[in-house]
GUVEX-265101 format. One record per atom (N, C-alpha, C): residue number from 1; atom name; x negated, y, z negated. Coordinates in nm, 2 decimals. Atoms other than C-alpha are relative to their C-alpha. Example, Ala and Ser with C-alpha at 12.3 -4.5 7.8 and 13.67 -1.06 7.14 Angstrom:
<nodes>
1_N_-0.09_-0.12_0.00
1_CA_-1.23_-0.45_-0.78
1_C_-0.09_0.12_0.00
2_N_0.09_-0.11_0.00
2_CA_-1.37_-0.11_-0.71
2_C_0.08_0.11_-0.08
</nodes>
This chain:
<nodes>
1_N_-0.13_0.06_0.03
1_CA_-2.37_0.43_-4.45
1_C_0.07_-0.05_0.13
2_N_-0.07_0.05_-0.12
2_CA_-2.19_0.21_-4.21
2_C_0.14_0.05_0.00
3_N_-0.14_-0.05_-0.01
3_CA_-1.86_0.34_-4.08
3_C_0.09_-0.11_-0.03
4_N_-0.10_0.10_0.04
4_CA_-1.56_0.16_-4.22
4_C_0.07_-0.05_0.13
5_N_-0.07_0.05_-0.12
5_CA_-1.39_-0.07_-3.97
5_C_0.14_0.06_0.00
6_N_-0.14_-0.06_-0.02
6_CA_-1.07_0.08_-3.83
6_C_0.11_-0.11_-0.02
7_N_-0.12_0.09_0.01
7_CA_-0.74_-0.07_-3.93
7_C_0.07_0.00_0.13
8_N_-0.07_0.00_-0.13
8_CA_-0.57_-0.19_-3.62
8_C_0.14_0.06_-0.02
9_N_-0.13_-0.07_0.00
9_CA_-0.27_0.02_-3.53
9_C_0.11_-0.10_0.00
10_N_-0.11_0.09_0.00
10_CA_0.06_-0.15_-3.60
10_C_0.06_-0.01_0.14
11_N_-0.06_0.02_-0.13
11_CA_0.22_-0.30_-3.30
11_C_0.14_0.07_0.01
12_N_-0.14_-0.06_-0.01
12_CA_0.53_-0.11_-3.17
12_C_0.11_-0.10_-0.03
13_N_-0.11_0.09_0.03
13_CA_0.85_-0.26_-3.29
13_C_0.06_-0.05_0.13
14_N_-0.07_0.05_-0.12
14_CA_1.00_-0.49_-3.03
14_C_0.15_0.01_-0.02
15_N_-0.15_-0.01_0.02
15_CA_1.38_-0.47_-2.96
15_C_0.06_-0.09_-0.10
16_N_-0.06_0.10_0.10
16_CA_1.44_-0.78_-3.17
16_C_-0.03_0.04_-0.14
17_N_0.03_-0.04_0.14
17_CA_1.28_-0.61_-3.47
17_C_0.07_0.13_-0.04
18_N_-0.06_-0.13_0.03
18_CA_1.46_-0.28_-3.44
18_C_0.14_-0.02_-0.07
19_N_-0.13_0.01_0.07
19_CA_1.76_-0.22_-3.67
19_C_0.11_0.02_0.10
20_N_-0.11_-0.01_-0.10
20_CA_2.08_-0.27_-3.47
20_C_0.13_0.05_-0.07
21_N_-0.13_-0.05_0.05
21_CA_2.41_-0.09_-3.52
21_C_0.09_-0.12_-0.02
22_N_-0.10_0.11_0.02
22_CA_2.69_-0.32_-3.66
22_C_0.08_-0.02_0.13
23_N_-0.07_0.03_-0.12
23_CA_2.85_-0.50_-3.37
23_C_0.15_-0.03_-0.03
24_N_-0.14_0.01_0.02
24_CA_3.21_-0.44_-3.48
24_C_0.06_0.13_-0.02
25_N_-0.08_-0.12_0.03
25_CA_3.48_-0.18_-3.51
25_C_0.11_-0.04_-0.09
26_N_-0.11_0.03_0.10
26_CA_3.76_-0.16_-3.76
26_C_0.13_0.06_0.05
27_N_-0.14_-0.06_-0.01
27_CA_4.14_-0.12_-3.72
27_C_0.02_0.10_-0.11
28_N_0.00_-0.11_0.10
28_CA_4.21_0.21_-3.89
28_C_0.12_0.00_-0.09
29_N_-0.12_-0.02_0.08
29_CA_4.57_0.19_-4.00
29_C_0.10_-0.12_0.03
30_N_-0.10_0.10_-0.02
30_CA_4.88_-0.03_-4.03
30_C_-0.02_-0.13_-0.07
31_N_0.01_0.13_0.08
31_CA_4.92_-0.39_-4.14
31_C_-0.13_-0.07_0.00
32_N_0.13_0.06_-0.01
32_CA_4.57_-0.49_-4.03
32_C_-0.11_0.10_-0.03
33_N_0.10_-0.10_0.04
33_CA_4.39_-0.19_-4.17
33_C_-0.13_-0.06_-0.05
34_N_0.14_0.04_0.04
34_CA_4.01_-0.24_-4.21
34_C_-0.04_-0.13_0.06
35_N_0.04_0.12_-0.06
35_CA_4.02_-0.56_-4.01
35_C_-0.12_0.03_0.10
36_N_0.11_-0.02_-0.10
36_CA_3.69_-0.60_-3.81
36_C_0.03_-0.06_0.13
37_N_-0.01_0.05_-0.13
37_CA_3.69_-0.65_-3.44
37_C_-0.14_-0.01_0.06
38_N_0.13_0.02_-0.05
38_CA_3.38_-0.80_-3.29
38_C_-0.02_0.08_0.13
39_N_0.04_-0.07_-0.12
39_CA_3.20_-0.60_-3.02
39_C_-0.11_-0.08_0.07
40_N_0.10_0.08_-0.07
40_CA_3.02_-0.82_-2.77
40_C_-0.11_0.09_0.06
41_N_0.12_-0.07_-0.05
41_CA_2.68_-0.72_-2.64
41_C_0.01_-0.01_0.16
42_N_-0.02_0.01_-0.14
42_CA_2.79_-0.65_-2.28
42_C_-0.02_0.14_0.06
43_N_0.02_-0.13_-0.06
43_CA_2.69_-0.37_-2.04
43_C_0.14_0.07_0.03
44_N_-0.12_-0.08_-0.02
44_CA_2.96_-0.10_-2.02
44_C_0.11_-0.01_-0.10
45_N_-0.10_0.01_0.10
45_CA_3.15_-0.22_-2.32
45_C_-0.02_0.11_-0.11
46_N_0.02_-0.12_0.08
46_CA_3.21_0.10_-2.52
46_C_0.13_0.02_-0.08
47_N_-0.13_-0.02_0.07
47_CA_3.48_0.08_-2.79
47_C_0.02_0.15_-0.03
48_N_-0.03_-0.13_0.04
48_CA_3.66_0.40_-2.86
48_C_-0.04_0.03_-0.14
49_N_0.05_-0.03_0.14
49_CA_3.49_0.57_-3.16
49_C_0.11_0.01_-0.10
50_N_-0.10_0.00_0.10
50_CA_3.67_0.55_-3.49
50_C_0.07_0.14_-0.01
51_N_-0.05_-0.14_0.02
51_CA_3.71_0.93_-3.52
51_C_0.10_0.03_0.11
52_N_-0.09_-0.02_-0.12
52_CA_3.87_0.94_-3.17
52_C_0.13_-0.08_-0.02
53_N_-0.12_0.09_0.02
53_CA_4.11_0.65_-3.24
53_C_0.09_0.06_-0.11
54_N_-0.08_-0.06_0.11
54_CA_4.22_0.81_-3.57
54_C_0.08_0.12_0.05
55_N_-0.07_-0.12_-0.05
55_CA_4.30_1.14_-3.40
55_C_0.11_-0.04_0.10
56_N_-0.10_0.04_-0.10
56_CA_4.47_0.96_-3.11
56_C_0.13_-0.05_-0.06
57_N_-0.12_0.06_0.06
57_CA_4.70_0.76_-3.33
57_C_0.08_0.10_-0.09
58_N_-0.07_-0.11_0.07
58_CA_4.78_1.07_-3.54
58_C_0.09_0.08_0.11
59_N_-0.08_-0.06_-0.10
59_CA_4.89_1.23_-3.21
59_C_0.12_-0.08_0.04
60_N_-0.11_0.09_-0.04
60_CA_5.10_0.93_-3.12
60_C_0.11_0.00_-0.10
61_N_-0.09_0.01_0.11
61_CA_5.26_0.91_-3.46
61_C_0.09_0.13_0.00
62_N_-0.08_-0.13_0.00
62_CA_5.37_1.28_-3.43
62_C_0.10_-0.01_0.11
63_N_-0.10_0.01_-0.11
63_CA_5.54_1.20_-3.10
63_C_0.11_-0.10_-0.04
64_N_-0.09_0.10_0.04
64_CA_5.70_0.89_-3.25
64_C_0.10_0.05_-0.10
65_N_-0.08_-0.05_0.10
65_CA_5.84_1.09_-3.53
65_C_0.02_-0.09_-0.12
66_N_-0.01_0.09_0.11
66_CA_5.77_0.82_-3.78
66_C_-0.11_0.03_-0.10
67_N_0.10_-0.03_0.10
67_CA_5.59_0.85_-4.11
67_C_-0.11_-0.11_0.00
68_N_0.10_0.10_0.02
68_CA_5.27_0.68_-4.20
68_C_-0.08_-0.05_0.12
69_N_0.07_0.03_-0.12
69_CA_5.13_0.68_-3.85
69_C_0.05_-0.12_0.08
70_N_-0.06_0.12_-0.06
70_CA_5.37_0.41_-3.73
70_C_0.05_0.03_0.14
71_N_-0.05_-0.01_-0.14
71_CA_5.48_0.34_-3.37
71_C_0.11_-0.10_0.01
72_N_-0.10_0.11_0.00
72_CA_5.80_0.14_-3.43
72_C_0.07_-0.01_0.13
73_N_-0.07_0.03_-0.12
73_CA_5.94_-0.03_-3.13
73_C_-0.06_0.03_0.13
74_N_0.07_-0.04_-0.12
74_CA_5.69_0.10_-2.88
74_C_-0.05_-0.12_0.08
75_N_0.05_0.09_-0.10
75_CA_5.59_-0.09_-2.57
75_C_-0.12_0.06_0.07
76_N_0.13_-0.06_-0.04
76_CA_5.23_-0.04_-2.47
76_C_-0.08_-0.10_0.08
77_N_0.10_0.08_-0.07
77_CA_4.96_-0.16_-2.23
77_C_-0.14_0.06_-0.02
78_N_0.14_-0.04_0.01
78_CA_4.59_-0.15_-2.30
78_C_-0.07_-0.06_0.13
79_N_0.03_0.05_-0.13
79_CA_4.48_-0.18_-1.94
79_C_-0.15_-0.05_0.02
80_N_0.14_0.04_-0.01
80_CA_4.10_-0.22_-1.99
80_C_-0.04_-0.03_-0.14
81_N_0.00_0.03_0.15
81_CA_4.11_-0.39_-2.33
81_C_-0.13_-0.01_-0.06
82_N_0.13_0.02_0.07
82_CA_3.75_-0.48_-2.40
82_C_0.01_-0.07_-0.13
83_N_-0.01_0.05_0.14
83_CA_3.74_-0.53_-2.78
83_C_0.15_-0.01_-0.04
84_N_-0.14_0.00_0.04
84_CA_4.12_-0.47_-2.79
84_C_0.03_0.11_-0.11
85_N_-0.02_-0.10_0.11
85_CA_4.07_-0.18_-3.04
85_C_0.12_0.08_0.01
86_N_-0.11_-0.08_-0.02
86_CA_4.33_0.04_-2.89
86_C_0.13_-0.07_-0.01
87_N_-0.13_0.08_0.00
87_CA_4.60_-0.22_-2.82
87_C_0.03_-0.06_-0.14
88_N_-0.02_0.07_0.13
88_CA_4.55_-0.40_-3.15
88_C_0.03_0.11_-0.11
89_N_-0.03_-0.11_0.09
89_CA_4.56_-0.06_-3.34
89_C_0.15_0.03_0.02
90_N_-0.14_-0.03_-0.03
90_CA_4.90_0.00_-3.17
90_C_0.09_-0.11_-0.06
91_N_-0.08_0.12_0.05
91_CA_5.03_-0.35_-3.27
91_C_0.00_0.01_-0.16
92_N_0.01_-0.01_0.15
92_CA_4.90_-0.30_-3.63
92_C_0.10_0.11_-0.05
93_N_-0.08_-0.11_0.05
93_CA_5.11_0.02_-3.65
93_C_0.15_-0.02_0.05
94_N_-0.14_0.03_-0.01
94_CA_5.44_-0.15_-3.55
94_C_0.05_0.00_0.15
95_N_-0.05_0.01_-0.14
95_CA_5.45_-0.15_-3.16
95_C_0.07_-0.14_0.02
96_N_-0.08_0.12_-0.03
96_CA_5.71_-0.40_-3.04
96_C_-0.07_-0.10_0.09
97_N_0.07_0.08_-0.10
97_CA_5.49_-0.53_-2.75
97_C_-0.12_0.07_0.04
98_N_0.13_-0.05_-0.05
98_CA_5.13_-0.48_-2.65
98_C_-0.06_-0.10_0.10
99_N_0.07_0.09_-0.10
99_CA_4.97_-0.62_-2.33
99_C_-0.15_0.05_0.00
100_N_0.14_-0.03_-0.01
100_CA_4.59_-0.64_-2.35
100_C_-0.05_-0.07_0.13
101_N_0.05_0.05_-0.13
101_CA_4.45_-0.68_-2.00
101_C_-0.15_0.02_0.01
102_N_0.15_0.00_0.00
102_CA_4.08_-0.77_-1.95
102_C_-0.04_-0.10_0.11
103_N_0.05_0.09_-0.10
103_CA_3.89_-0.92_-1.66
103_C_-0.11_-0.09_-0.04
104_N_0.11_0.08_0.04
104_CA_3.59_-1.06_-1.84
104_C_0.05_-0.12_-0.08
105_N_-0.05_0.12_0.06
105_CA_3.65_-1.42_-1.94
105_C_-0.04_-0.02_-0.15
106_N_0.04_0.01_0.13
106_CA_3.44_-1.41_-2.25
106_C_0.07_0.10_-0.10
107_N_-0.07_-0.10_0.08
107_CA_3.61_-1.10_-2.38
107_C_0.15_-0.04_-0.02
108_N_-0.13_0.06_0.02
108_CA_3.95_-1.26_-2.31
108_C_0.01_-0.10_-0.10
109_N_0.01_0.11_0.11
109_CA_3.85_-1.56_-2.52
109_C_-0.01_0.06_-0.14
110_N_0.02_-0.07_0.13
110_CA_3.74_-1.32_-2.80
110_C_0.13_0.06_-0.04
111_N_-0.13_-0.06_0.03
111_CA_4.08_-1.14_-2.78
111_C_0.10_-0.11_-0.04
112_N_-0.10_0.11_0.04
112_CA_4.27_-1.47_-2.80
112_C_-0.03_-0.05_-0.14
113_N_0.04_0.04_0.14
113_CA_4.07_-1.57_-3.11
113_C_0.05_0.11_-0.10
114_N_-0.05_-0.11_0.09
114_CA_4.15_-1.23_-3.27
114_C_0.15_0.00_-0.01
115_N_-0.15_0.01_0.01
115_CA_4.52_-1.26_-3.18
115_C_0.04_-0.11_-0.09
116_N_-0.04_0.11_0.08
116_CA_4.54_-1.60_-3.34
116_C_-0.04_0.03_-0.15
117_N_0.04_-0.03_0.13
117_CA_4.35_-1.48_-3.65
117_C_0.10_0.09_-0.07
118_N_-0.09_-0.10_0.06
118_CA_4.59_-1.19_-3.70
118_C_0.15_-0.05_0.01
119_N_-0.14_0.04_-0.02
119_CA_4.90_-1.39_-3.60
119_C_0.08_0.11_0.06
120_N_-0.06_-0.12_-0.06
120_CA_4.98_-1.10_-3.37
120_C_0.10_-0.04_0.10
121_N_-0.11_0.05_-0.09
121_CA_5.31_-1.21_-3.22
121_C_0.04_0.10_0.11
122_N_-0.04_-0.11_-0.09
122_CA_5.37_-0.87_-3.05
122_C_-0.10_0.01_0.12
123_N_0.11_-0.02_-0.10
123_CA_5.04_-0.90_-2.85
123_C_0.00_-0.11_0.10
124_N_0.02_0.10_-0.11
124_CA_5.01_-1.07_-2.51
124_C_-0.13_0.04_0.07
125_N_0.13_-0.01_-0.06
125_CA_4.67_-1.12_-2.35
125_C_0.00_-0.05_0.15
126_N_0.00_0.04_-0.14
126_CA_4.62_-1.14_-1.97
126_C_-0.14_0.03_0.06
127_N_0.13_-0.02_-0.07
127_CA_4.30_-1.19_-1.78
127_C_0.03_0.05_0.14
128_N_-0.03_-0.05_-0.13
128_CA_4.31_-0.97_-1.47
128_C_-0.03_0.15_0.01
129_N_0.03_-0.14_-0.03
129_CA_4.29_-0.63_-1.32
129_C_0.11_0.09_-0.07
130_N_-0.09_-0.09_0.08
130_CA_4.44_-0.35_-1.54
130_C_0.09_0.08_0.09
131_N_-0.08_-0.07_-0.10
131_CA_4.56_-0.15_-1.24
131_C_0.11_-0.08_0.05
132_N_-0.10_0.10_-0.05
132_CA_4.74_-0.45_-1.10
132_C_0.11_-0.02_-0.10
133_N_-0.10_0.02_0.11
133_CA_4.91_-0.51_-1.44
133_C_0.09_0.11_-0.01
134_N_-0.08_-0.12_0.01
134_CA_5.03_-0.16_-1.45
134_C_0.10_0.01_0.12
135_N_-0.08_0.00_-0.12
135_CA_5.16_-0.18_-1.09
135_C_0.12_-0.10_-0.01
136_N_-0.10_0.10_0.02
136_CA_5.36_-0.49_-1.20
136_C_0.10_0.04_-0.11
137_N_-0.09_-0.04_0.11
137_CA_5.51_-0.32_-1.50
137_C_0.13_0.07_0.05
138_N_-0.13_-0.06_-0.04
138_CA_5.88_-0.22_-1.48
138_C_-0.01_0.15_-0.01
139_N_0.01_-0.15_0.00
139_CA_5.90_0.15_-1.39
139_C_0.09_0.06_-0.11
140_N_-0.07_-0.07_0.11
140_CA_6.00_0.37_-1.68
140_C_0.01_-0.08_-0.13
141_N_-0.02_0.10_0.11
141_CA_5.94_0.09_-1.94
141_C_-0.10_0.02_-0.12
142_N_0.10_0.00_0.10
142_CA_5.63_0.19_-2.14
142_C_0.00_0.13_-0.08
143_N_0.02_-0.12_0.08
143_CA_5.59_0.43_-2.43
143_C_-0.15_0.05_0.00
144_N_0.14_-0.05_0.00
144_CA_5.21_0.44_-2.41
144_C_-0.09_-0.10_0.08
145_N_0.09_0.07_-0.08
145_CA_4.94_0.33_-2.17
145_C_-0.14_0.05_-0.04
146_N_0.14_-0.03_0.04
146_CA_4.57_0.32_-2.29
146_C_-0.09_-0.03_0.12
147_N_0.09_0.01_-0.11
147_CA_4.32_0.38_-2.01
147_C_-0.14_0.04_-0.04
148_N_0.14_-0.02_0.04
148_CA_3.95_0.34_-2.10
148_C_-0.09_-0.09_0.09
149_N_0.08_0.08_-0.09
149_CA_3.78_0.21_-1.79
149_C_-0.15_0.03_-0.02
150_N_0.14_-0.03_0.01
150_CA_3.40_0.18_-1.76
150_C_-0.03_0.14_0.06
151_N_0.03_-0.13_-0.04
151_CA_3.26_0.53_-1.73
151_C_-0.06_0.01_0.14
152_N_0.07_-0.01_-0.13
152_CA_3.05_0.44_-1.43
152_C_0.09_-0.04_0.12
153_N_-0.09_0.04_-0.11
153_CA_3.35_0.32_-1.23
153_C_0.11_0.10_0.01
154_N_-0.10_-0.10_-0.01
154_CA_3.53_0.64_-1.17
154_C_0.11_-0.02_0.11
155_N_-0.09_0.03_-0.11
155_CA_3.70_0.50_-0.86
155_C_0.13_-0.07_-0.06
156_N_-0.11_0.06_0.07
156_CA_3.93_0.32_-1.11
156_C_0.10_0.10_-0.05
157_N_-0.08_-0.09_0.08
157_CA_4.07_0.63_-1.27
157_C_0.13_0.04_0.07
158_N_-0.11_-0.05_-0.07
158_CA_4.30_0.77_-1.01
158_C_0.11_-0.10_0.02
159_N_-0.10_0.10_-0.02
159_CA_4.48_0.45_-0.92
159_C_0.06_-0.05_-0.13
160_N_-0.05_0.04_0.13
160_CA_4.51_0.36_-1.29
160_C_0.10_0.10_-0.05
161_N_-0.09_-0.11_0.04
161_CA_4.66_0.70_-1.37
161_C_0.13_0.00_0.08
162_N_-0.12_0.00_-0.08
162_CA_4.90_0.67_-1.08
162_C_0.09_-0.11_-0.04
163_N_-0.08_0.11_0.04
163_CA_5.02_0.33_-1.18
163_C_0.06_0.02_-0.14
164_N_-0.05_-0.03_0.13
164_CA_5.05_0.43_-1.54
164_C_0.11_0.10_-0.01
165_N_-0.10_-0.11_-0.01
165_CA_5.25_0.74_-1.46
165_C_0.13_-0.06_0.04
166_N_-0.12_0.06_-0.05
166_CA_5.50_0.53_-1.27
166_C_0.07_-0.09_-0.11
167_N_-0.05_0.10_0.10
167_CA_5.54_0.28_-1.56
167_C_0.05_0.07_-0.13
168_N_-0.04_-0.07_0.12
168_CA_5.60_0.55_-1.83
168_C_0.15_0.02_-0.01
169_N_-0.14_-0.05_0.02
169_CA_5.94_0.60_-1.98
169_C_0.00_0.15_-0.03
170_N_-0.01_-0.14_0.02
170_CA_6.07_0.95_-2.03
170_C_-0.07_0.03_-0.14
171_N_0.08_-0.05_0.11
171_CA_5.83_1.13_-2.28
171_C_-0.10_-0.10_-0.05
172_N_0.11_0.09_0.03
172_CA_5.59_0.84_-2.27
172_C_-0.13_0.07_0.03
173_N_0.13_-0.06_-0.01
173_CA_5.22_0.91_-2.28
173_C_-0.11_-0.09_0.05
174_N_0.12_0.08_-0.04
174_CA_4.89_0.80_-2.13
174_C_-0.12_0.06_-0.08
175_N_0.12_-0.04_0.06
175_CA_4.57_0.80_-2.33
175_C_-0.11_-0.03_0.11
176_N_0.11_0.01_-0.10
176_CA_4.27_0.86_-2.09
176_C_-0.13_0.03_-0.07
177_N_0.14_-0.03_0.06
177_CA_3.91_0.83_-2.21
177_C_-0.09_0.00_0.12
178_N_0.08_-0.02_-0.11
178_CA_3.65_0.95_-1.97
178_C_-0.13_0.07_-0.04
179_N_0.13_-0.07_0.03
179_CA_3.29_1.09_-1.95
179_C_0.01_0.15_0.03
180_N_-0.01_-0.14_-0.03
180_CA_3.42_1.43_-1.84
180_C_0.15_0.04_-0.02
181_N_-0.14_-0.05_0.01
181_CA_3.73_1.65_-1.89
181_C_0.06_0.00_0.14
182_N_-0.07_-0.01_-0.13
182_CA_3.98_1.60_-1.61
182_C_0.07_0.13_0.01
183_N_-0.06_-0.14_-0.03
183_CA_4.09_1.93_-1.45
183_C_0.15_-0.01_0.01
184_N_-0.15_0.00_-0.01
184_CA_4.45_2.03_-1.47
184_C_0.05_-0.02_0.14
185_N_-0.05_0.02_-0.14
185_CA_4.47_2.04_-1.09
185_C_-0.01_-0.15_0.05
186_N_0.01_0.14_-0.03
186_CA_4.35_1.68_-1.06
186_C_0.11_-0.08_-0.05
187_N_-0.11_0.07_0.06
187_CA_4.61_1.56_-1.30
187_C_0.13_0.04_0.05
188_N_-0.12_-0.04_-0.05
188_CA_4.88_1.77_-1.16
188_C_0.03_-0.07_0.14
189_N_-0.02_0.07_-0.13
189_CA_4.83_1.60_-0.82
189_C_0.05_-0.15_-0.02
190_N_-0.06_0.13_0.03
190_CA_4.92_1.27_-1.00
190_C_0.12_0.01_-0.08
191_N_-0.12_-0.02_0.07
191_CA_5.22_1.42_-1.17
191_C_-0.02_0.00_-0.15
192_N_0.03_0.01_0.14
192_CA_5.05_1.45_-1.51
192_C_-0.05_0.14_-0.05
193_N_0.05_-0.12_0.07
193_CA_4.96_1.73_-1.76
193_C_-0.06_-0.04_-0.13
194_N_0.07_0.03_0.13
194_CA_4.74_1.74_-2.07
194_C_0.08_0.06_-0.11
195_N_-0.06_-0.04_0.13
195_CA_4.91_1.75_-2.41
195_C_-0.10_0.03_-0.10
196_N_0.11_-0.01_0.09
196_CA_4.59_1.71_-2.61
196_C_-0.13_-0.03_0.06
197_N_0.14_0.03_-0.05
197_CA_4.22_1.70_-2.55
197_C_-0.09_0.01_-0.11
198_N_0.10_0.00_0.10
198_CA_3.93_1.61_-2.77
198_C_-0.13_-0.05_0.06
199_N_0.13_0.04_-0.04
199_CA_3.56_1.59_-2.70
199_C_-0.08_-0.05_-0.13
200_N_0.08_0.05_0.11
200_CA_3.35_1.37_-2.93
200_C_-0.12_-0.07_0.06
201_N_0.12_0.06_-0.07
201_CA_2.99_1.31_-2.82
201_C_0.02_0.00_0.15
202_N_-0.01_0.01_-0.14
202_CA_3.00_1.18_-2.47
202_C_0.14_-0.03_0.05
203_N_-0.13_0.04_-0.03
203_CA_3.37_1.10_-2.49
203_C_0.09_0.12_0.02
204_N_-0.11_-0.09_-0.02
204_CA_3.65_1.31_-2.35
204_C_0.13_-0.08_-0.01
205_N_-0.13_0.07_0.03
205_CA_3.99_1.19_-2.49
205_C_0.11_0.10_0.04
206_N_-0.11_-0.08_-0.05
206_CA_4.30_1.31_-2.31
206_C_0.13_-0.07_-0.04
207_N_-0.13_0.05_0.02
207_CA_4.66_1.26_-2.41
207_C_0.09_0.07_0.11
208_N_-0.06_-0.05_-0.12
208_CA_4.87_1.30_-2.09
208_C_0.15_-0.04_0.00
209_N_-0.14_0.03_-0.02
209_CA_5.24_1.32_-2.01
209_C_0.04_0.04_0.14
210_N_-0.05_-0.04_-0.13
210_CA_5.45_1.35_-1.70
210_C_0.03_0.15_0.00
211_N_-0.03_-0.15_-0.01
211_CA_5.48_1.71_-1.57
211_C_0.14_0.03_-0.01
212_N_-0.14_-0.02_0.02
212_CA_5.85_1.66_-1.57
212_C_0.04_0.01_-0.14
213_N_-0.03_0.00_0.14
213_CA_5.85_1.59_-1.94
213_C_-0.06_0.13_-0.06
214_N_0.06_-0.12_0.06
214_CA_5.61_1.88_-2.02
214_C_0.08_0.13_0.04
215_N_-0.08_-0.11_-0.05
215_CA_5.83_2.12_-1.81
215_C_0.13_0.01_-0.09
216_N_-0.13_0.00_0.08
216_CA_6.14_2.01_-2.01
216_C_-0.03_0.05_-0.14
</nodes>
């Protein structure tokens, strides 16, 4: 009996054939709840996970003292905006002004398109360096600063935190997203202390406040 010919092994799937995760995130709450935000296929672009954003905005709403997760009248800066998920979430929940700062021209164009689609009058978009934008902010003017720099560029973190701390109003907060938990001693050297911390996968989410406010 002749041996049966072997069936050729299936070729390994090429990247183009592999199932891809959806390239969008959703606004979780507020007037634009469930709105999709496109996620460009760019190195280092890492939108804050839904679970983390939901927890963050629950934290912020408790500080705002408003029902329904709202942030009425807040002034915010999303210093490394990327998809705009953090800043647009704040605007969706009633923030009075939100600056989205982003260096990548294609991402800026995408943010402009999204702003127009939402008719987001409280949102301003600026192409440029997030640290510089915070350094230009009026001291003591911001309720919340969102800091989500590329994980691989840790040199950005300290200057961004320093500039954000100067721009905070009394009892204002900084959201810091990083690949590691920042030590209390590191933050204290910048005049900051941890109010909340959450680890979700590779993400460490910190809610920070001035040490003067936490002491009070």
